[in-house]
N, C-alpha and C positions, 0 to 999 in steps of 0.2 A: 591560507587555511592550514591549521596545524595538523601534524601527523596524527595526534591523538583523536581529533574530531573525525578524520577520515577513517581511522580504525574503528571508532565507535559506530560510524555509519555502516561500514562493511559488516560488522557483527550484527547490527540491527537488520541488515538485509538478509544475512544468513538465517537469523532467528525467524524473520518473517516467512522465508521460504520453508523452513522447518515446520512452522505453525500451519502453513497451507497444506503441506503434505500430510501432517498429522490430523487434518480436518478439525482444528481447534475452532470453537465458536467465535473467538476473537481475532482470527487470522486475517479476515478481510478488512476489519476495522484497523488493525495494525498496519496492514499494507497501504491502506488509504492514507493514514496519518504519515507513514514513512515517505510515501511519494509526495504528498503535499508539503511536508517539511523540506524535502530536497528542493522542490520547486520554489518555495518561499525563500530559502537560503540562497539559491542560485539567482533569483530575481533581485533580492534586496542587497546581498553582499557581493554577488559576483564570484562566489566561491568556485574553486576548482577551475580556474581559468586556464590551467595547463592542459585541459582536455583537448585532444585532437579530433574529437567527434564534432561534426557540425551541430550548431546549437538547435537547428530545426529538428534533427534526429533525436537529440536529447530531450527536447520538449515533447515531441511526439511519443517517445517511449514512456515518459512519466505521466503524461496526460492519458495515454492509453491504459497504463496501469491503474490510474485513479478511476477511469471509466469502468474497467473490468471489476475493480473492487466495489464500486457503487452498484453495479448490476448484481454481483454476487451477494452483497449485503441485502439488496432488495429481494432477491430470490430466497435468501435465508429467512428474512422476516416474513415473507409470504408463506413459506412452508411451515414455519412455526405457528403462524396464525391459523393455517389450515389444520394442522395437527391438533391445536388446542380446541378448535370448534368441533372436530370429530370426537375428541374425548368428552366434551360437554354433552354431545348428542347421545353418547352411550351411557 
């Protein structure tokens, strides 16, 4: 894996964290896509083989991140639907 790709992924990670802390509406979608992209690259290409982290921990961390993102996206969609129905009632 090239250094450029690793740097891009690290900047994407920092951007994703910043979006979450800023409560951006697209933050959880971005995090889900980022985690999924890493998993896809890792499965297909075997990128970052230099990691000293056991592969099970790596998978668990990124699958966990995707699960948290999916739950947050669902909660966000539920809250926006609930807010819209309250506005229509008024």
